[in-house]
C-alpha positions in Angstrom: 0.0 0.0 0.0 2.9 2.3 0.7 4.3 1.8 -2.9 0.8 2.5 -4.3 0.3 5.6 -2.3 3.7 7.0 -3.1 3.2 6.4 -6.8 -0.2 8.0 -6.6 1.0 11.1 -4.8 4.0 11.4 -7.1 1.8 11.6 -10.1 -0.1 14.7 -8.8 0.7 18.0 -10.3 0.7 19.7 -6.9 1.2 18.6 -3.3 0.9 20.6 -0.1 3.4 20.1 2.7 3.5 21.3 6.3 6.2 20.8 8.9 4.6 20.9 12.3 4.8 19.6 15.9 2.5 17.5 18.1 2.7 18.6 21.7 2.7 22.1 23.2 5.4 21.0 25.7 8.3 21.4 23.4 10.4 19.0 25.6 8.0 16.2 24.5 6.9 17.6 21.1 6.9 15.2 18.2 8.2 16.8 14.9 5.9 15.7 12.0 5.5 16.3 8.3 2.1 16.2 6.6 1.9 15.7 2.8 -1.5 16.3 1.3 -3.2 16.0 -2.0 -5.7 18.7 -1.2 -5.0 22.3 0.0 -7.9 22.3 2.4 -6.6 19.1 4.2 -3.2 20.8 4.5 -4.8 23.9 6.0 -6.6 21.5 8.4 -3.2 20.0 9.4 -1.9 23.5 10.0 -4.9 24.4 12.1 -4.7 21.2 14.2 -1.0 20.8 15.0 1.5 23.1 16.7 2.7 25.7 14.3 6.5 26.2 14.7 8.2 29.5 14.9 10.8 30.4 12.2 13.5 29.4 14.5 12.0 26.0 15.3 11.2 25.4 11.6 14.8 25.9 10.6 15.8 22.9 12.8 12.7 20.8 12.2 13.5 17.2 11.4 10.3 15.1 11.0 10.2 11.8 13.0 6.8 10.9 11.5 5.5 11.6 8.0 1.8 11.5 7.0 1.1 10.5 3.4 -2.4 11.6 2.8 -4.2 10.4 -0.4 -7.9 10.9 0.2 -8.9 10.2 -3.4 -6.9 7.0 -3.7 -9.1 4.0 -2.7 -8.0 0.5 -1.9 -9.2 -2.2 -4.3 -10.4 -5.7 -3.6 -7.1 -7.3 -4.4 -5.4 -5.2 -1.7 -7.1 -7.4 0.9 -8.2 -4.6 3.2 -11.6 -4.3 5.0 -12.8 -1.4 2.8 -11.7 1.2 0.3 -10.6 3.4 3.2 -7.4 2.7 5.1 -5.3 4.3 7.8 -2.0 2.5 8.4 0.6 3.5 11.0 4.2 2.0 10.7 5.8 2.9 14.0 9.2 1.6 13.1 9.4 3.5 9.8 7.8 6.6 11.3 5.1 6.8 8.5 1.4 7.0 8.2 -0.7 6.2 5.1 -4.2 7.5 4.7 -6.3 6.8 1.7 -9.9 6.5 0.5 -11.4 8.9 3.0 -11.7 12.7 2.9 -12.6 12.9 6.5 -9.9 15.2 7.9 -10.0 13.9 11.4 -7.9 10.8 10.4 -4.9 13.1 10.0 -4.8 14.1 13.6 -6.0 10.8 15.1 -3.2 8.9 13.4 -0.6 11.0 15.1 -2.5 10.8 18.3 -2.1 7.0 18.1 1.7 7.6 17.7 1.8 9.7 20.9 -0.2 7.0 22.7 2.7 4.6 22.2 5.6 7.0 22.8 4.5 8.9 25.9 3.5 6.1 28.4 7.1 4.8 28.2 8.2 8.2 29.6 5.6 8.2 32.4 3.4 10.6 30.6 -0.3 9.9 30.3 -1.7 10.6 26.8 -5.4 11.4 27.0 -8.4 11.6 24.6 -9.8 14.6 26.5 -10.4 18.3 26.6 -9.0 20.5 29.3 -9.5 23.9 30.8 -8.4 25.9 33.9 -9.1 29.0 35.9 -5.4 29.3 36.8 -5.8 27.5 40.2 -8.1 24.6 39.3 -7.5 22.5 36.2 -10.1 20.0 34.8 -9.8 17.3 32.1 -12.8 15.9 30.2 -12.7 12.4 28.8 -15.3 11.4 26.2 -15.9 10.1 22.8 -17.2 12.2 19.9 -20.5 13.8 20.6 -20.4 13.5 24.4 -19.6 17.2 24.9 -15.8 17.5 25.3 -15.5 20.6 23.1 -18.7 22.2 24.2 -18.2 21.8 28.0 -14.5 22.8 27.9 -15.4 26.1 26.1 -16.4 27.9 29.3 -16.4 31.7 29.6 -15.3 31.4 33.2 -12.3 29.1 32.5 -9.5 29.3 30.0 -9.3 26.6 27.4 -6.2 24.5 27.2 -7.4 22.3 24.4 -10.4 20.4 23.2 -9.4 16.8 22.3 -5.9 15.5 22.9 -3.5 16.1 25.9 -0.7 14.7 27.9 -0.4 14.7 31.7 3.3 14.9 32.6 5.5 16.0 35.5 4.6 19.7 35.0 0.8 19.2 34.5 -1.4 19.1 31.4 -0.3 20.1 27.9 -2.2 20.2 24.6 -1.1 18.0 21.8 -2.7 20.3 19.2 -2.7 23.8 18.0 -6.4 24.0 17.2 -9.9 22.6 17.8 -12.1 20.2 15.9 -15.7 20.8 17.0 -18.9 19.0 16.0 -21.2 21.7 14.6 -24.5 19.8 14.4 -27.3 22.2 15.6 -24.7 24.8 16.6 -26.3 27.9 18.0 -24.8 31.3 19.0 -26.9 31.2 22.2 -25.7 27.8 23.5 -22.1 27.9 22.3 -21.1 31.5 21.5 -17.3 31.0 21.4 -17.5 28.1 19.0 -20.1 29.8 16.9 -17.9 32.8 16.6 -15.0 30.8 15.1 -17.2 29.8 12.1 -17.2 33.5 11.0 -13.4 33.8 11.0 -11.1 33.4 8.0 -9.0 30.3 8.4 -11.7 28.2 9.9 -12.6 25.1 7.9 -16.2 24.0 7.8 -16.4 20.3 6.9 -19.6 18.7 5.5 -21.6 22.0 6.2 -24.3 23.0 3.8 -24.6 26.7 3.0 -27.3 28.7 1.4 -27.1 30.8 -1.7 -25.6 33.7 0.3 -22.9 31.5 1.8 -24.5 31.4 5.2 -24.0 28.0 6.9 -27.0 26.0 8.0 -25.9 24.0 11.1 -29.2 22.1 11.2 -28.7 20.6 7.7 -27.5 17.1 8.0 -28.1 16.1 4.4 -24.4 15.3 3.9 -23.8 13.7 7.3 -24.6 14.3 11.0 -20.8 14.4 11.5 -20.4 18.1 10.6 -17.2 19.7 11.8 -15.3 22.9 12.3 -11.5 23.2 12.4 -9.9 26.4 13.7 -6.7 27.5 15.3 -6.9 27.6 19.1 -6.1 31.4 18.9 -9.7 31.9 17.6 -10.8 31.2 21.2 -10.2 34.3 23.1 -10.5 32.7 26.5 -7.6 30.3 26.4 -4.2 29.7 28.1 -1.4 31.5 26.3 0.8 28.4 26.0 -1.8 25.6 25.8 -0.7 24.2 29.1 -2.2 23.9 32.6 -1.5 22.7 36.1 -2.2 19.2 37.5 -5.9 18.5 37.3 -8.0 18.6 40.5 -11.0 17.2 38.7 -11.2 14.3 36.2 -14.5 14.3 34.2 -15.8 11.2 32.4 -18.4 12.2 29.8 -20.9 9.6 28.6 -23.9 9.9 26.3 -26.1 7.2 27.8 -28.6 6.2 25.1 -30.6 4.1 27.7 -31.3 7.1 29.9 -30.5 5.3 33.2 -27.2 6.8 34.3 -27.4 9.9 36.7 -26.5 13.2 35.1 -23.6 13.5 37.6 -21.9 11.0 40.0 -18.8 11.1 42.1 -16.5 8.1 41.8 -14.1 6.4 44.1 -10.5 6.0 42.7 -11.3 2.3 42.0 -14.5 3.2 40.2 -12.6 5.8 38.2 -10.2 3.2 36.9 -13.2 0.9 36.1 -15.1 3.5 34.1 -12.0 4.7 32.4 -11.2 1.2 31.1 -14.9 0.6 30.3 -15.3 3.9 28.3 -19.0 3.6 28.0 -21.0 5.9 25.8 -23.2 5.7 22.7 -22.0 5.9 19.1 -23.5 9.1 17.7 -25.3 9.0 14.4 -23.2 10.1 11.5 -19.8 9.6 13.2 -19.4 6.1 11.9 -20.7 4.3 8.8 -24.0 2.6 9.3 -24.9 4.2 12.6 -28.4 5.8 12.2 -29.2 6.3 15.9 -27.2 6.2 19.1 -25.9 2.7 20.0 -24.4 1.6 23.2 -20.6 1.0 22.9 -17.6 0.6 25.1 -14.3 2.1 24.0 -11.4 1.6 26.5 -9.9 4.8 27.8 -12.5 6.7 25.7 -10.4 6.1 22.6 -9.7 2.4 22.1 -9.0 2.6 18.4 -6.1 5.0 19.1 -4.6 3.1 22.0 -1.9 0.7 20.8 -1.1 -0.5 24.4 -3.2 -2.5 26.8 -5.9 -0.3 28.5 -4.5 -1.2 31.9 -1.3 0.7 31.1 -3.2 3.9 30.7 -5.5 3.2 33.6 -2.6 2.6 35.9 -1.0 5.9 34.9 -4.3 7.7 35.4 -4.7 6.2 38.9 -1.2 7.2 39.9 -1.6 10.7 38.6 -4.9 11.2 40.4 -3.6 9.8 43.7 -0.4 11.9 43.5 -2.4 15.1 42.9 -5.5 14.3 45.0 -7.9 14.6 42.0 -11.6 13.9 42.2 -13.4 11.8 39.5 -16.9 12.6 38.2 -19.1 10.7 35.7 -21.4 13.1 33.8 -24.2 11.8 31.5 -24.9 14.2 28.7 -27.3 11.6 27.1 -30.9 10.9 27.7 -33.2 11.5 30.7 -36.8 10.3 31.3 -36.4 7.3 29.1 -34.1 5.8 26.4 -33.4 7.3 23.0 -36.7 7.8 21.2 -38.7 8.1 24.4 -36.8 10.4 26.7 -35.1 13.7 26.0 -31.4 14.7 25.7 -30.2 16.3 28.9 -30.5 20.1 28.8 -27.1 21.6 28.3 -27.9 24.3 30.9 -28.3 21.6 33.5 -25.1 19.9 32.5 -23.2 23.1 32.7 -24.7 23.9 36.1 -23.7 20.5 37.5 -20.2 20.7 36.0 -19.6 24.2 37.4 -20.9 23.1 40.8 -18.4 20.2 40.8 -15.5 22.3 39.7 -16.3 25.1 42.1 -16.5 22.8 45.1 -20.3 23.4 45.6 -20.9 19.6 45.6 -18.3 18.9 48.3 -20.6 19.2 51.3 -24.1 18.3 49.9 -25.7 15.0 50.7 -25.2 12.0 48.5 -27.0 8.7 47.9 -25.2 5.6 46.7 -26.7 4.1 43.5 -27.4 0.5 44.6 -26.8 -0.8 41.1 -23.7 1.1 39.9 -22.2 2.0 43.3 -21.3 5.6 42.7 -22.4 8.5 44.8 -25.2 10.7 43.4 -25.8 14.2 44.9 -29.3 14.9 46.1 -29.1 18.6 45.4 -27.2 20.9 43.0 -27.5 24.6 42.4 -29.8 25.6 39.4 -30.8 22.0 38.7 -34.2 20.4 39.7 -33.6 17.7 42.3 -35.7 15.2 40.4 -33.3 15.4 37.4 -30.4 14.2 39.6 -32.2 10.8 40.2 -32.9 9.2 36.8 -35.7 6.9 38.1 -37.7 10.0 39.1 -37.7 11.2 35.5 -39.2 8.0 34.1 -43.0 7.4 34.1 -42.5 3.7 34.6 -40.1 2.6 37.4 -40.3 -1.1 36.4 -39.2 -0.1 32.9 -36.3 1.9 34.3 -35.1 -0.9 36.5 -35.2 -3.4 33.7 -33.3 -1.1 31.4 -30.8 -0.3 34.1 -30.2 -4.0 34.8 -29.6 -4.6 31.1 -27.0 -1.8 31.0 -25.3 -3.2 34.2 -25.0 -6.6 32.6 -23.5 -5.0 29.5 -20.8 -3.4 31.7 -20.0 -6.7 33.3 -19.8 -8.6 30.0 -17.6 -6.0 28.5 -15.2 -5.9 31.4 -14.4 -9.6 31.3 -11.8 -8.7 28.7 -9.8 -6.8 31.3 -10.6 -8.3 34.7 -7.4 -10.4 34.8 -5.3 -7.3 34.4 -6.7 -5.1 37.2 -6.9 -5.3 41.0 -9.6 -6.9 43.0 -10.8 -3.4 44.1 -11.3 -2.3 40.5 -13.1 -5.5 39.6 -15.3 -5.0 42.7 -16.4 -1.6 41.2 -18.4 -3.5 38.5 -22.1 -2.7 38.6 -24.6 -5.3 39.7 -27.9 -6.3 38.2 -30.7 -6.2 40.8 -33.0 -8.5 38.9 -34.2 -11.4 41.0 
């Protein structure tokens, strides 16, 4: 495939090349080269990676090169699973991408590289967003569509980054130089900072339909529901100047629960944090993957299993050590459904999610009363500022408690079945954090 891609790219009249870095901490930054067939993909790479100064550029020596051929499709005789392919050769320091014009593959391939390199140095690579108020840093784990970008863009907190970070000896640092936001149903009222980036020159709107006057329609999903915006992080006014932050005091796991049974916010013990980090439960969001028409329950270890070349236990152990060392608190936030499963209930209101998140980060949930969920074991607050108390307890939002209990038992059993893959590689305390079906 390498020979075919090189021949294909060599036959193009023009190619576009960027020399960039992955990692805002220059002591750990990976020098990369991205070679694209299309100008807009090259502009995407420049948005998404760290743009070097002239001085750094003069000494740049790429350790990984991305050969990007989006219009070259694999054929049946190549023996691959589809016409699309993303192949990383760690030994050669090369990435091949073909058959897909989705720009996200460019950055995710290098993310996979960082996920192999950094743990060997004691640095935790994370599929997360991060923000800080200078004294309190928070990281947000979650798969596409769970709210990482939205919730980390907070007017009261400075953005460190929206998708990929490392947690090292000095704290958190962004891998990227830009943001890659989902734009479906984007509104200026709910997400003013992200909305503002779509009006700036240099932003890339991917799969967005525009009207005859060039005005984007963020509700139009005729191309795909996976509509995206790529923009330099400088387009966000409220950000850290160097894309770094201190050691996190709060670790947030975001999940989009399509069954509507998980509480909108829960506090986890360290062992539960390791369990849910390895589980990586959420729902695949329609449009993100081929064939997904509505949310489907899925488990993705470390909230990024396709990009994690090492055993999930390696990353979970690193997370546990970092959290213990810096006394961080773990929270599970459900941005999915309430009052019933997908198709019956409603998606959690973003204003409630923001209120719960802010309360957790500001310490307003430290001294409230909690109840322990008898099925999942985590602690659920009984009150939260600016959130109706009944919203905090999912069973109270369902019209049929028996239906809730049956659905919750089914989800608990799914957790147990999924975790059997990892139970031999974790402690008894982590295994004991598994949810329990209450069905008699």
